[in-house]
C-alpha positions in Angstrom: -0.1 0.3 0.1 1.9 3.4 -1.1 0.6 6.4 0.7 1.3 9.7 -0.9 3.1 11.5 1.6 5.7 13.0 -0.6 3.7 16.4 -0.6 6.2 19.2 0.2 4.7 21.4 3.5 3.8 24.4 1.5 1.6 22.0 -0.9 -0.1 20.5 2.1 -0.8 24.0 3.6 -2.5 24.8 -0.2 -4.5 21.7 0.1 -6.0 22.3 3.3 -6.6 26.0 2.2 -9.1 24.7 -0.3 -11.4 23.4 2.8 -10.2 25.5 5.9 -10.3 29.2 6.5 -7.4 30.7 8.4 -5.5 28.6 11.1 -2.0 29.3 9.5 -0.1 28.0 12.4 -1.8 24.7 12.7 -1.4 24.2 8.9 2.0 24.7 9.4 2.4 22.1 12.2 0.7 19.3 10.5 2.6 19.7 7.1 5.9 19.6 8.8 4.7 16.4 10.9 3.4 14.8 7.8 6.8 15.6 5.8 8.8 14.7 8.7 7.5 11.2 8.0 8.3 10.8 4.4 11.8 12.4 5.3 12.3 9.5 8.2 11.3 6.7 5.6 14.0 7.8 3.2 16.8 6.8 6.3 18.4 3.9 6.7 16.4 1.5 9.0 18.8 1.9 12.2 17.9 5.7 12.0 14.3 5.0 11.1 13.6 3.4 14.3 15.1 6.0 16.5 13.0 9.1 15.0 9.7 9.1 16.3 6.6 11.4 15.3 6.4 14.9 17.0 2.9 14.6 18.4 0.7 17.6 18.1 -1.7 19.4 20.4 -4.2 21.6 19.4 -5.7 24.2 21.8 -9.0 26.2 20.4 -12.4 26.6 21.1 -15.0 24.0 19.5 -15.9 24.9 15.8 -12.6 26.6 14.4 -11.1 23.4 12.7 -9.2 21.5 14.8 -10.8 18.3 13.7 -11.1 19.3 9.9 -7.8 19.9 9.7 -6.6 16.6 11.0 -9.3 14.8 8.9 -8.6 16.4 5.7 -4.7 15.9 6.3 -5.3 12.2 6.5 -7.4 12.4 3.2 -4.9 14.1 1.1 -2.3 11.5 1.9 -4.9 8.8 2.1 -3.6 7.4 5.3 -5.5 5.5 7.9 -7.2 8.1 10.5 -9.8 7.7 13.4 -11.3 10.5 15.7 -11.8 9.2 19.1 -13.3 11.1 22.3 -10.7 10.8 25.5 -13.9 10.8 27.4 -15.3 7.5 26.2 -12.0 5.5 27.5 -12.2 4.1 30.9 -9.5 3.0 33.5 -8.1 -0.3 33.5 -10.5 -2.3 35.7 -13.8 -0.3 34.5 -16.3 -1.4 32.4 -16.1 0.5 29.1 -13.3 0.8 26.2 -9.8 0.2 26.9 -7.4 2.6 25.3 -5.9 0.2 23.1 -9.1 -0.2 21.2 -8.1 3.1 19.5 -5.5 1.2 17.8 -7.7 -1.6 16.9 -9.9 1.0 15.2 -7.3 2.4 13.4 -5.9 -1.1 11.9 -9.7 -1.7 10.7 -9.5 1.5 8.9 -6.1 0.5 7.5 -7.6 -2.9 6.2 -10.5 -1.1 4.4 -7.7 1.2 2.4 -5.6 -1.8 1.8 -8.6 -3.9 0.7 -9.9 -1.1 -1.5 -6.4 -1.0 -3.2 -6.1 -4.7 -3.8 -9.6 -4.8 -4.9 -8.6 -1.7 -7.6 -5.7 -3.9 -9.0 -7.9 -7.1 -9.8 -11.0 -5.0 -10.8 -10.6 -5.9 -14.4 -10.4 -9.7 -13.9 -13.3 -9.4 -11.2 -15.5 -7.4 -13.4 -15.0 -10.2 -16.4 -16.1 -12.7 -13.8 -19.1 -10.7 -12.6 -20.5 -10.5 -15.9 -20.1 -14.4 -16.5 -22.0 -14.8 -13.4 -25.0 -12.4 -14.3 -25.3 -13.9 -17.7 -25.5 -17.6 -15.9 -28.0 -16.0 -13.7 -30.0 -14.8 -16.8 -29.5 -17.9 -18.8 -29.4 -20.6 -16.0 -28.1 -24.1 -17.2 -30.1 -27.7 -16.5 -29.6 -28.2 -12.8 -28.7 -31.8 -12.1 -30.7 -33.5 -9.4 -28.6 -33.1 -5.9 -28.4 -35.9 -3.3 -25.3 -34.8 -1.4 -27.5 -33.6 1.6 -28.2 -37.3 2.4 -24.8 -38.0 2.6 -23.9 -34.9 4.5 -23.3 -35.6 8.3 -24.3 -32.2 9.3 -27.4 -32.4 7.0 -29.4 -34.1 9.7 -28.5 -31.8 12.3 -29.7 -29.0 10.4 -32.8 -30.7 9.9 -33.0 -31.5 13.3 -33.1 -27.6 13.8 -35.4 -27.0 11.8 -33.2 -25.7 9.0 -33.0 -26.4 5.3 -29.6 -28.0 4.8 -29.6 -26.7 1.0 -29.6 -23.3 2.3 -25.9 -23.9 3.6 -22.7 -24.3 1.5 -19.3 -25.2 3.1 -17.5 -22.7 0.5 -18.4 -19.6 -1.2 -18.2 -21.3 -4.6 -21.1 -23.6 -4.1 -23.4 -21.7 -6.5 -21.3 -23.3 -9.2 -23.6 -26.1 -9.0 -23.7 -29.0 -11.5 -25.5 -28.3 -14.4 -25.8 -29.2 -18.0 -25.4 -26.2 -20.4 -26.8 -26.9 -24.0 -25.7 -25.3 -27.0 -28.8 -23.1 -27.2 -28.2 -21.7 -23.4 -24.2 -21.2 -24.2 -25.2 -19.3 -27.6 -27.5 -17.2 -25.3 -25.5 -16.4 -22.6 -22.5 -15.5 -25.0 -25.2 -12.8 -26.5 -25.9 -11.8 -22.8 -22.1 -11.2 -21.7 -22.1 -9.1 -24.9 -25.0 -7.2 -23.8 -24.3 -6.5 -20.4 -20.8 -5.3 -21.3 -22.5 -2.5 -23.5 -24.8 -1.7 -20.6 -28.1 -2.7 -22.3 -29.2 -4.5 -19.7 -28.4 -2.5 -16.7 -31.9 -1.8 -15.5 -33.3 -5.4 -16.2 -34.3 -7.2 -12.9 -32.3 -10.4 -12.2 -32.4 -13.0 -9.2 -29.0 -13.6 -7.8 -27.4 -15.7 -5.0 -25.2 -14.1 -2.6 -23.3 -15.1 0.5 -24.9 -13.7 3.7 -22.7 -11.4 5.5 -21.9 -12.7 8.8 -23.1 -10.4 11.8 -20.5 -9.0 14.2 -20.7 -10.8 17.7 -22.4 -8.7 20.3 -21.9 -10.6 23.7 -20.4 -10.0 27.0 -17.2 -12.0 26.1 -16.3 -10.3 22.8 -15.2 -7.1 24.6 -12.7 -9.1 26.6 -11.7 -11.1 23.4 -10.9 -8.0 21.4 -8.3 -7.0 23.9 -6.7 -10.2 23.5 -6.6 -9.7 19.9 -9.2 -12.6 19.1 -12.1 -12.1 16.9 -14.9 -13.7 18.6 -17.3 -13.2 15.4 -15.0 -14.6 12.9 -14.5 -17.6 15.3 -17.9 -18.5 15.9 -18.5 -17.7 12.1 -16.3 -20.5 11.0 -18.4 -23.0 13.0 -21.4 -22.3 10.7 -21.5 -22.9 7.3 -21.9 -19.6 4.7 -25.6 -19.1 4.1 -26.8 -17.9 0.7 -29.2 -15.7 0.1 -31.6 -14.6 -2.9 -31.9 -11.1 -3.9 -34.0 -9.4 -6.7 -31.6 -6.7 -8.1 -30.9 -5.0 -11.2 -28.2 -6.3 -13.6 -26.1 -3.1 -12.7 -26.6 -4.0 -9.1 -25.4 -7.5 -9.5 -22.2 -6.5 -11.3 -21.3 -4.7 -8.6 -22.2 -7.2 -6.0 -20.4 -9.9 -8.0 -17.3 -7.9 -8.8 -16.8 -7.3 -5.3 -17.1 -11.2 -4.3 -14.9 -11.8 -7.3 -12.3 -9.5 -6.2 -12.0 -10.9 -2.8 -11.4 -14.5 -4.4 -8.6 -13.1 -6.4 -6.8 -11.6 -3.6 -4.8 -12.8 -0.7 -6.2 -12.1 2.9 -2.9 -12.4 4.6 -1.3 -9.9 2.3 -3.7 -7.7 3.0 -3.4 -8.1 7.0 0.4 -7.7 6.6 0.4 -4.5 4.6 -2.5 -3.2 6.9 -0.4 -3.7 9.8 2.8 -1.8 8.2 0.8 1.0 7.3 -1.0 1.4 10.7 2.6 1.2 12.1 4.1 4.1 9.7 1.5 6.2 8.5 -1.8 6.0 10.9 -3.1 9.3 12.4 -5.3 9.2 15.4 -7.2 12.4 16.7 -7.8 12.4 20.0 -10.6 15.0 20.9 -11.5 16.3 24.2 -8.5 15.5 25.7 -8.6 18.5 28.0 -11.9 16.6 29.8 -9.6 14.2 31.3 -7.6 16.5 33.3 -8.1 16.5 36.8 -9.8 20.1 36.7 -12.0 18.6 34.0 -13.1 15.6 35.8 -16.7 14.5 36.6 -17.5 13.2 39.7 -17.5 9.5 39.7 -15.4 6.5 40.2 -13.4 6.6 37.1 -10.3 8.7 37.6 -9.4 10.8 34.6 -5.7 10.9 35.5 -6.1 7.0 35.4 -7.4 7.2 31.8 -4.3 9.7 30.8 -1.9 7.0 32.2 -3.5 4.4 30.1 -3.2 6.5 27.3 0.3 7.1 28.2 2.1 3.9 26.8 0.1 4.0 23.4 1.3 7.2 23.0 5.0 6.6 24.3 4.9 3.5 21.9 3.7 -0.2 22.7 2.6 -3.6 21.2 -1.2 -3.9 20.9 -2.3 -7.5 19.7 -5.0 -7.3 17.1 -7.0 -9.8 15.0 -4.7 -8.9 12.5 -1.2 -9.2 14.1 0.4 -7.1 16.5 0.5 -3.4 15.9 3.4 -1.4 17.4 2.5 2.2 18.0 6.2 3.8 18.1 5.7 5.7 14.7 1.8 6.4 14.8 0.8 10.2 14.8 -1.2 11.3 17.7 -2.7 14.7 17.3 -4.5 15.7 20.8 -7.4 18.2 20.9 -9.2 20.4 23.4 -10.7 23.6 24.2 -9.1 24.0 27.5 -11.5 26.5 28.8 -11.3 25.0 32.4 -8.1 23.3 32.5 -4.8 23.9 30.4 -2.3 21.9 29.1 -0.1 21.8 32.0 -2.9 20.2 34.0 -1.9 17.0 32.2 0.3 14.6 33.6 3.7 15.9 33.0 4.4 12.3 31.2 1.8 13.0 28.8 2.7 16.6 28.2 5.9 15.4 27.4 4.6 13.3 24.6 2.8 16.4 22.7 5.9 18.6 22.0 4.5 20.7 19.6 1.4 23.0 20.7 -0.7 24.9 18.2 -3.1 27.7 19.7 -6.2 28.0 17.1 -7.5 31.6 16.7 -11.3 32.2 17.7 -13.2 33.1 14.0 -13.8 36.9 13.4 -16.4 38.1 11.2 -14.0 38.4 8.1 -13.3 34.5 8.7 -17.3 33.7 8.4 -17.2 35.5 5.2 -14.8 33.5 3.7 -16.0 30.0 5.4 -19.5 31.2 3.6 -17.8 31.6 0.1 -14.1 30.1 -0.4 -13.9 26.6 0.4 -14.5 23.9 -2.0 -17.2 22.6 0.3 -18.6 26.0 1.4 -22.0 26.3 2.9 -23.5 28.7 0.7 -22.3 26.3 -2.0 -23.9 23.4 -0.5 -27.2 25.0 -0.1 -27.1 26.4 -3.8 -26.6 22.9 -4.9 -29.4 21.5 -2.7 -31.9 23.9 -4.1 -30.6 23.2 -7.7 -32.3 20.1 -7.6 -35.6 21.8 -7.0 -34.8 24.0 -10.2 -34.2 26.9 -7.7 -31.2 29.1 -8.4 -30.5 30.9 -5.0 -28.2 33.9 -5.5 -26.6 35.4 -2.2 -25.6 39.1 -2.5 -22.1 40.2 -0.8 -24.4 42.1 1.6 -26.5 39.5 2.7 -23.2 37.0 2.9 -21.6 40.1 5.4 -24.8 40.2 7.3 -25.0 36.4 8.0 -21.2 36.5 9.0 -22.0 39.4 11.3 -24.7 37.7 13.1 -22.8 34.4 13.4 -20.0 36.7 15.1 -22.3 38.4 17.3 -24.3 35.6 18.6 -21.0 33.5 19.3 -19.7 36.8 21.5 -23.1 36.9 23.5 -23.7 33.4 24.2 -21.7 30.1 23.6 -18.7 30.2 21.0 -19.2 27.4 19.0 -17.3 28.7 15.9 -18.3 28.0 12.5 -21.0 25.4 13.5 -23.0 28.7 14.4 -23.3 29.4 10.5 -25.3 26.0 10.2 -27.7 27.1 12.7 -28.1 30.5 11.2 -28.4 29.1 7.7 -30.8 26.4 8.6 -32.9 28.8 10.2 -32.4 31.5 7.3 -33.4 29.1 4.6 -36.2 27.3 6.4 -39.0 28.4 4.7 -37.3 28.3 1.0 -36.4 24.6 1.9 -40.0 23.8 2.8 -41.6 25.5 -0.1 -39.4 25.0 -2.9 -40.7 21.6 -4.1 -44.0 23.5 -4.8 -42.5 26.9 -6.2 -42.3 27.8 -10.0 -39.7 30.7 -9.9 -36.5 29.9 -10.9 -34.4 32.4 -9.2 -34.4 33.7 -5.6 -32.2 36.5 -4.5 -31.0 36.3 -1.1 -30.7 40.2 0.1 -29.4 41.8 3.5 -33.0 42.8 4.2 -34.4 39.4 3.4 -31.8 38.3 6.1 -33.1 40.9 8.4 -36.4 40.1 8.0 -36.1 36.3 8.6 -33.6 36.4 11.7 -32.7 39.9 12.6 -35.7 39.9 15.5 -34.2 36.7 16.7 -30.6 38.4 17.4 -32.3 41.4 19.0 -34.0 39.1 21.4 -31.1 37.9 23.3 -33.4 35.3 25.3 -34.8 34.0 22.0 -31.4 33.8 20.2 -29.9 31.5 23.0 -32.6 28.9 22.0 -33.1 29.5 18.5 -29.4 30.5 17.0 
């Protein structure tokens, strides 16, 4: 699995600028941390082991872009990334998620990334097989009478349990049943393969058999087993045969289902697991949010010691080996990004050992009115662009004047100052309130263009802003 980590820090910041307004210090810090990973991999093996990531602690109010910076960073390089809340972990000895689960979750994210890459590599062959399977489903052969269930020692057990033994198969290829294919059927299939390839039959319905996905085990035993790196659902799943279920889907959907199944047959699971563990260890990013809530000052009354949770997180951040169902994962070179508002507490309230593991401190700025104007208009996923796209589906063209955008930004800034500061999230609340009637009425409207002016904004939400008690509940 190759991760794009050869971007220069300037290129990374430029890419982040497309989605996040301001916060240049934080962008620089994460860009340098990412580039240092690339530099490390170019060194000899002995030196690689010595250089550990310089973890980052982001300090700033909610809604200023802390999580978005980390998430976009991972997306830029296609690296495994997870966001966890520090408050959901419990001290060892209490019921709840142990801190090692964050590493197991990161490994799962790596597995998904690596599997998708492996599937892309065999996509051509898998699609060819999928077309043949769909043609076979559309023009089935003459089935031979099966009597294997009578000789199967498990068949009697399934019958005794009230189950139909024919629903189960010992392997995923059992839908390749013995059949007689006449010359007429063979010719029909060849014709269908050509039509399917040209997309002529995409909307036609076909009945197919697919392997039922096994549900994850949800029992009191699954959590302790997970901590030992044992997948209880997989272990139990191996004791029961795979079950085939019938589905009615379009030919296009059947092709996607079969292509995925065929791709999985063509790739080696052990190779995926090994690559995913390597990817986790060298390119994984764990974003630990609400880290300020596990300081002694931020703790709630209760039995679980917040300092105890810090001490449990410490060895993971320092570097330790965590057993997972895919193999042991070493956390020495995983990049950790801590995040918190630190209103009640401050970074120095963390235990000294944990403080030392987050050497890079970045304080994010509160958002100004000008920042809100930029957030509404500049990013590729800007809120105004999102609402315009939504309403275009109803053939309504919404145009925001610059004065209206400035008025919305001013209201967001004013409400943040007078109530709780929730950063850019305030814009979501204000825009929903502003466009509520338009979003409701748009399916029944015949007009093609609606202009949002400063007066429109004042008429819709101006009175709410003036009434401080009202704005606390509504905006």
